[in-house]
C-alpha positions, 0 to 999 in steps of 0.5 A: 778140787775135781778133775772132770775138765770142765770148760769154766773150771780148769783142774790142777794136774796131780804133778802140780799137787806133788810139786806143791810142798816138800813132802816128807811121807806118801802113800798111793793106793791103786788097783792097777799100776804102771811102774813106768809111769810111776817112777817116771812121773811121780817118784821122780817128783817126790824124790826132788821134793826130798820125800823118801818115805814112799808106799805104793800100795796095790791090789794082787793083780796090779802087783802081778802085771807089775812084775813084768816091768823089768826095766823098773829100777827103783822099785824096792830101793827108793820105794816100797811096793806092798801087795793086797790080796782079798778072797773075793773081791778087788783092792780098789781105792785110788788115793794119794795121802801126802804130808810135809812138816806142817800140812797135809794133802789127801787126794780121793778119786778114780784114777789108777797110778797109770798113764791114763789114770793120772793124765790121759782119761778123764778122771775125778779127784777130790783134794782135801785139806785138814783146815776145810776137810777135818771130817774127811781126814778122821774118816781116812783114819778110820778106813785105814784102821778098819783096813788094817784089822780085817783078818781076811785081807791079806797084806804082807806089811801093815806098819804103814796103815798105822803110820798114816791113819795116825797121821790122818787123825792128827790132822783131822784133830788139828783142823777144821770143816768148811761147811756145816754138813762137811763131806764124808768118806765111805767104804764098804768095810762092813756096810754096802755103799748103797746102805750108806748113801740111802741112809743120808738120802733119807734124811734129806728128802724125796730124790728126783733123779740120780745120775750116774756116770761109770765105765762099767756096769752090771749086764742087768743093771742090777746096782743102778736099780738097787741104787735107785731104790735105795734113794727112793728116786723117781727116775734115773740117768746113766751117762753116755760118754762115747760113740761106742756100745754101752755096758749098760742095758738102756732098752731093759731100764726104759721099762723099769718102775723107776725108768733110766734114760741116757744123757751125755755129760759135757766133758772137755776133749774125746778122752776115755772117760774112767770116772765114777760119778754118782749124783742125787738131785733133791731139788735145792741140793744134790748128793754126789758120790765121787771115787773108785765105786764103779756102778756095779754090784760088786762095788756098790751092793757088797762088802767084798771089794776095798773101795773108797769115795768122797760123799758130798752135798752140793747146792743146786746153783752149784751143780758141778756137771752139765747134761744134755740128752742123747740116743741110747747107744747099742748094748755090749755087755762089759768084759768080766774082770777078775775078782779075788786072788783065786788061783794066783799066788804071789810074793812079798820079799825084802832084804834085812836092814842090817844083814844083807845075807837075810831075806824074809817074806810072806807068800800070798795065797788062799791055799795051803802053803806050808812046807818046803819050797824052792826059791830063786832070786832073779836079777834083770840080766837073767843071773839067778841064785837058788836054794830051798826054804820052808813056809810057815802056815801063814806063808812067811818064811826066811832065808839065810844064805851068805850068796844073797849078799852079792844081790842085795844091793842090785835094783829090780830084783825078784824072787820066784817060789816054786813047788810042783807045778806051783809058782809065785813071784814078787819083788824084793825090797831092800830095807837098808837102802830104803832107810839110806834117804834120811841119812842123806838130808843129815849132812855134814852141814847139818851135823856141823850146825847142830854140834855148834848149837846153830841147828835149824828146824830142818837139821833137827828133823834130819837127825831125827829121821836119820836116827828113826831108822838107823839108830841101832847102827849107832848103839856103841856111841850111845852106850858110852858113859859119862865120866866125871871130871876127876875120872876124866883127868885120872884116865887120860893117860891111861892105855884104856882111855880110848874106851872109857873117855866118851863125855866129860862131865864138865862138858854138860854145863850150859854153853853157847860154843863147842871149843874146837878140838873137842873131839880129840877126846872122844874120837879115838877107840870107835874101831871103824874109822868112821867119821860120821860116827865121831861127829855123832859123838860130838853131837851127843855131847850137845844133847847132854850139854844142853846148850840152847840153840842160837836161834831158838829165841826166834822160832815161830810158835816158841818166841817170847816176843809180843805181837802188835795188837793188829797182828793177833788175829793173824798170826797163830802160834804154834803149841808144843804139841804141834812143834813137836809133830812138826819136827817129827818127834813123834815119828821118832818116838814111834820109830824108836819104840818099834825098834825096842820092841823088836829086841826080843831076840837082841837084848844087847840092843836094848840099853843103846836104844833106850839111851837114844830115847832118853837123850833125844826126847829130854833135849827136845822137850827142855830146849826146843819145845821149852816143856819142862812139865812135859819133860819131867813126865816123860822122865817119869815115864821113861823110868817106868818103861825102862824098869819093865823092859831091861834088867842091868848088872849093878857092878858096871856103870853104862850110860843107861845105868847113869841115866836110870839112877840119876833120873830117879834122884832128880824125880825124888828131888823135884817131888813136892806133892802130898803123895811123895812117899808113894812115889818114892816107893815107886821109884825104889821098886823101879830101881829093883826092877831095873837092877834085878833085885835089891839095890846096893847103895854103894854100886847105885851111887857109882852111876849117879851123876851127882852134880845137880849144876849139870845135865837135866837136874839143872834144866828142870830145877828152873833156876832154883837152888841146886838139889842134893841128888845124893841125898835124893838117891839115898832117900829113895833107897831108904824107902821099902819097896812094894816088894819089901813091904809085901814080904814084910806083910806076909811075915807079920801076918804070919806072926798073927800081928795086924798090919797098918793101912797107912803102909804105901803099899795099901793105898791103891784100890787094889792095895785096900782090897788086899788090906781088908782081905788080910784081916779077916779070918782064913786070910791064909787061903785067900792070900799067898806068894805069887809064882815066880815070873808068872803073870796069872793067879797063883791060886787057880792059874787062870791068866789075868785080863789086861787091866789086872795084869797091868795093875800086878805088873805095877803094884805086885798085887794080883787080884783074880776076877774069877776066885777073888784071891790074891797073889803077891809078887815078892820075886826080886 
């Protein structure tokens, strides 16, 4: 689709695309920005469609102008606005990326997020979908990733880049191209647009004429001249789109070696033409670039700007525009637009999601900013709160002030940073309110259906959306351990029962319906009186109970029913990977992974987050995706990651310790491969890491849910006779860990005895190299105990490269690529 409003090809409006599906995620990029337009015409529609992950990314100039719109009541509360600052150019791409459960739409064009850009002007937008333009979605993912990797481009928040790039790449992987010559997206982050267009043109042949529509030109027409040269065009045409003087110097260009003449494109109406259109005609085919590129040296001939355009080949009979001759208008150079931050300084700031008294942010500036600044938080009615804060070298800052809580939930808040005669201003985002949208979709009805195991795909997605944002608000619910039936009976009359009895083992068996009144045993003692948490406890009981959803058999993609022959080519079943994406499991696990990664200063949150990650991940794979192999692989990877991330006390039974010990036993019980001895070593090694030392058999058994008919063991066994999980755990603990084996290796060699190469610790390539080194003369100079908690060579003290560090962490054997000596980690 393109929106140059031709008589025979009516185009759809931006609003129609916004209403076309129940979008879940939305990214809009722009140079100029009107918040009044965005909130009234774009945001309103997106919210009505159920979209509440909305990112508006704009150039620093557009961001500064938006700060004058104090009547904007949704900024920072219903959507995020992120400024982008460049030293010598502008952030100029205009695109809209919309994502729903099962489809994506990418619009790339010329219109800014303003009344003019989305309606009043004549603009061009290309509407792209993955099943026709897979390569373009791959190009868009690359564009975002390159944008995020540019150190000179100042972007205060970058997680949206990875999120939308990942979704675009996934759409590309599952999509297709409509043509053998797929359209491509090009940008100047690395090479100029003229270079890229010239390379493509050279593969087509001789260009007869290049036609250009652009609202802006260089006073000397330099970019047009360079483009004609790059595509080897015989001549050029520059569009005349109004009765006003033109910014292109037609009188000079008529005498060029590749002359340029004026022509008028046939467009509907008398609107201002803001579209950018470069068309190179090669006889039977044309090469067309549309998007954000103006016909200026800055846009086409340098890598200073951030631009984005669609490059496509069009057959001559399918020409998209008609042209007619006209008289060259008078020349009037265009007003020079500001390029780069220059002396301007702006601020991005947000309230902490958990603490309304904490405000963090970053100043975007090309100048030195470190040191003390005064700040002022400003309400729309003029009320302010002031203080001082210290900015780091990169402009980041943090304010903790109990007075800020009075401002946190107010709309249209701004922050002003001031030092001497310098002043920077910006919007304040409220991360807590921006996170509320997902809970709005997790309704009482959705919770009720999920607890009854009748939840729909929408209900499951709402749950994961909510936990993706607010999991750390409910960690105490997921910290509660599972009690065995006997323990439940013993504790039920105890004064401490409210703090101990949470999930009864007898409720973990598969079941069709939850009995009425089951919340009575789990609802007490949560402390806050929040019925939502009581509901989450019951919901967790459903997750651990592993009861199948009543309507699961009729789900698209996973039904076992057989299609009639005449339907096989029509209906395409979804793979588990596609269902994973459509239900948001990937987004959920990415979000939980991010929360886990942010727990460096709050390690007390780790157990609950790891438990949520495990319980949701296993339940989804087993009973929604019916992917038993995937669940078994996930269980193993979760054990390894958890062992590396946290250390737990052995004498305290928690939900996390129960899952870790029981999952270890399940893995051991279900092993059937020839590498079982090595795998048992790995499991015992992970147990040691998890408990921070040698594992006490009795204490570990206290955390074992040993009834193989209950929980994940029964589901993973797939109907086979139940396994003895106690015996499986004993088998793991009877196998010597890598640490223990390496201790034995050192003591045995110190006694002058050889060590068998059959030991599990020697089976990897690094282990084989260690064994060979141990049995050569002078081994004591090449092999030594590693320094405790030291991820570097204990001989020459040089840090291990990434691969060698990974081997050292996994196998406890460090091999230095510099001195070629070995360091053995034998620290418990």
